[in-house]
Wavefront OBJ file of the C-alpha trace (Angstrom):
o trace
v 0.000 0.000 0.000
v 1.445 3.372 -0.971
v 1.767 6.322 1.414
v -1.222 8.245 0.029
v -3.491 5.193 0.302
v -2.491 4.485 3.884
v -2.825 8.173 4.797
v -6.283 8.311 3.212
v -7.268 5.188 5.142
v -6.061 6.785 8.385
v -7.963 10.012 7.652
v -11.119 8.000 6.950
v -10.679 5.862 10.073
v -10.371 8.903 12.325
v -13.413 10.479 10.659
v -15.448 7.302 11.206
v -14.539 7.506 14.906
v -15.694 11.174 14.920
v -12.140 12.299 15.631
v -12.080 15.045 13.033
v -9.212 16.929 14.650
v -6.995 13.849 14.309
v -8.266 13.314 10.774
v -7.445 16.903 9.885
v -4.012 16.720 11.544
v -3.056 13.625 9.542
v -4.230 15.378 6.381
v -2.229 18.538 7.129
v 0.926 16.617 8.012
v 1.103 14.773 4.694
v 3.567 16.109 2.116
v 1.719 15.282 -1.106
v -2.050 15.629 -0.925
v -3.958 14.146 -3.831
v -7.585 14.552 -4.889
v -8.637 11.306 -3.252
v -7.252 12.457 0.106
v -9.189 15.736 -0.202
v -12.309 13.748 -1.005
v -11.856 11.501 2.037
v -11.430 14.541 4.289
v -14.475 16.311 2.819
v -16.588 13.165 3.104
v -15.423 12.657 6.708
v -16.452 16.141 7.784
v -19.710 15.958 5.830
v -20.739 12.593 7.264
v -20.181 13.909 10.779
v -22.487 16.895 10.250
v -19.815 19.522 9.616
v -21.179 20.743 6.300
v -19.761 24.249 6.565
v -16.253 22.902 7.151
v -16.630 20.429 4.275
v -17.566 23.304 1.946
v -14.569 25.318 3.175
v -12.255 22.371 2.470
v -13.737 22.052 -1.013
v -13.160 25.763 -1.690
v -9.592 25.464 -0.371
v -9.026 22.473 -2.626
v -10.120 24.551 -5.631
v -7.936 27.487 -4.558
v -4.960 25.121 -4.249
v -5.522 24.092 -7.871
v -6.073 20.423 -7.083
v -7.171 18.399 -10.108
v -10.723 17.224 -9.477
v -11.954 13.652 -9.625
v -15.409 12.093 -9.706
v -14.900 10.895 -6.138
v -15.224 14.396 -4.636
v -18.421 15.489 -6.364
v -21.058 13.233 -4.744
v -19.853 14.095 -1.224
v -19.761 17.847 -1.734
v -23.101 17.842 -3.588
v -24.750 16.010 -0.647
v -23.272 18.670 1.631
v -24.724 21.447 -0.525
v -28.150 19.792 -0.388
v -28.088 19.283 3.397
v -26.660 22.739 4.057
v -29.108 24.334 1.618
v -26.314 26.026 -0.331
v -27.444 26.287 -3.946
v -24.717 28.791 -4.868
v -21.915 26.375 -3.922
v -23.856 23.551 -5.585
v -23.905 25.528 -8.810
v -20.154 26.159 -8.507
v -19.613 22.422 -8.005
v -21.825 21.726 -11.031
v -19.736 24.136 -13.109
v -16.523 22.478 -11.898
v -17.952 19.124 -12.909
v -18.713 20.367 -16.404
v -15.239 21.925 -16.735
v -13.658 18.703 -15.513
v -15.633 16.581 -17.954
v -17.621 14.725 -15.292
v -21.087 15.455 -16.678
v -21.144 12.019 -18.343
v -20.458 10.226 -15.032
v -23.758 8.687 -13.872
v -22.778 8.837 -10.170
v -21.968 12.554 -10.442
v -25.135 13.150 -12.494
v -27.290 11.365 -9.930
v -25.710 13.366 -7.105
v -26.354 16.564 -9.057
v -30.007 15.864 -9.722
v -30.479 14.767 -6.086
v -28.960 18.041 -4.869
v -31.174 20.095 -7.157
v -34.203 18.094 -6.040
v -33.420 18.611 -2.361
v -33.070 22.344 -2.995
v -36.459 22.453 -4.789
v -34.909 23.138 -8.207
v -36.928 20.539 -10.107
v -36.259 22.092 -13.517
v -32.498 21.908 -12.989
v -32.780 18.327 -11.718
v -34.827 17.332 -14.755
v -32.356 19.030 -17.106
v -29.486 17.018 -15.580
v -31.563 13.827 -15.837
v -32.548 14.452 -19.453
v -28.947 15.192 -20.474
v -27.497 12.044 -18.880
v -26.332 9.543 -21.489
v -26.513 6.588 -19.069
v -28.998 6.211 -16.220
v -28.856 3.480 -13.617
v -31.660 2.531 -11.222
v -30.436 5.050 -8.620
v -30.707 7.836 -11.190
v -34.337 6.927 -11.930
v -35.167 6.584 -8.218
v -33.580 9.967 -7.496
v -35.512 11.698 -10.267
v -38.865 10.127 -9.361
v -38.257 10.989 -5.686
v -37.327 14.563 -6.618
v -40.544 14.992 -8.581
v -42.701 13.496 -5.828
v -40.977 15.524 -3.073
v -41.603 18.709 -5.011
v -45.302 18.098 -5.633
v -44.991 16.716 -9.166
v -46.580 13.328 -8.388
v -48.198 12.830 -11.798
v -44.937 13.550 -13.596
v -43.193 11.175 -11.159
v -45.655 8.409 -12.054
v -45.163 9.119 -15.761
v -41.415 8.811 -15.296
v -41.918 5.540 -13.426
v -43.924 4.198 -16.371
v -41.132 5.286 -18.720
v -38.603 3.483 -16.516
v -40.627 0.256 -16.620
v -40.996 0.644 -20.394
v -37.186 0.982 -20.654
v -36.944 -2.434 -18.967
v -35.386 -1.454 -15.647
v -36.204 -3.626 -12.673
v -38.340 -2.072 -9.974
v -37.003 -2.332 -6.428
v -38.405 -1.468 -2.996
v -36.970 2.087 -3.025
v -38.692 2.806 -6.319
v -41.957 1.308 -5.085
v -41.821 3.587 -2.024
v -41.456 6.644 -4.276
v -44.308 5.422 -6.475
v -46.521 4.814 -3.425
v -45.814 8.376 -2.225
v -46.643 9.652 -5.696
v -49.946 7.781 -5.684
v -50.834 9.302 -2.326
v -50.020 12.764 -3.655
v -51.602 12.392 -7.095
l 1 2 3 4 5 6 7 8 9 10 11 12 13 14 15 16 17 18 19 20 21 22 23 24 25 26 27 28 29 30 31 32 33 34 35 36 37 38 39 40 41 42 43 44 45 46 47 48 49 50 51 52 53 54 55 56 57 58 59 60 61 62 63 64 65 66 67 68 69 70 71 72 73 74 75 76 77 78 79 80 81 82 83 84 85 86 87 88 89 90 91 92 93 94 95 96 97 98 99 100 101 102 103 104 105 106 107 108 109 110 111 112 113 114 115 116 117 118 119 120 121 122 123 124 125 126 127 128 129 130 131 132 133 134 135 136 137 138 139 140 141 142 143 144 145 146 147 148 149 150 151 152 153 154 155 156 157 158 159 160 161 162 163 164 165 166 167 168 169 170 171 172 173 174 175 176 177 178 179 180 181 182 183 184
């Protein structure tokens, strides 16, 4: 295991034990900090409820000129959704486009989920419609977004489209459909 991998593992382990100061100290003490290490630190702070700090780390990462990877985007987009920070979410979206990550289905799903959580259904739908590949989580996220934002009929229509496309329905999707039926 190389030094960066073991350091990232240590940062993650401290974060999982809610020892964010230790996690941060390990991060700061490392000589060469790569994108993955930044992502682990951001995810650690975010998963422990420190959204503001996670956003600050993301901004610092950008200021330091760190090359972005698809690993960072889902974590920081979840933070933006939970923290209610659309402006940072839009900056992250722009960074994703610049970095060429708009074709990544995990990043796309995280984007549409963030927009849905922030009541930006049109933006979520635009991301969904522009995705070249959609997995089951993408469909679930979009149906849930529509239902959450009072668009139950459109959510049911999208569910029908998903079934028509041949995707298998799972319990998460059925829960979203049931909510849509209650709201329709």
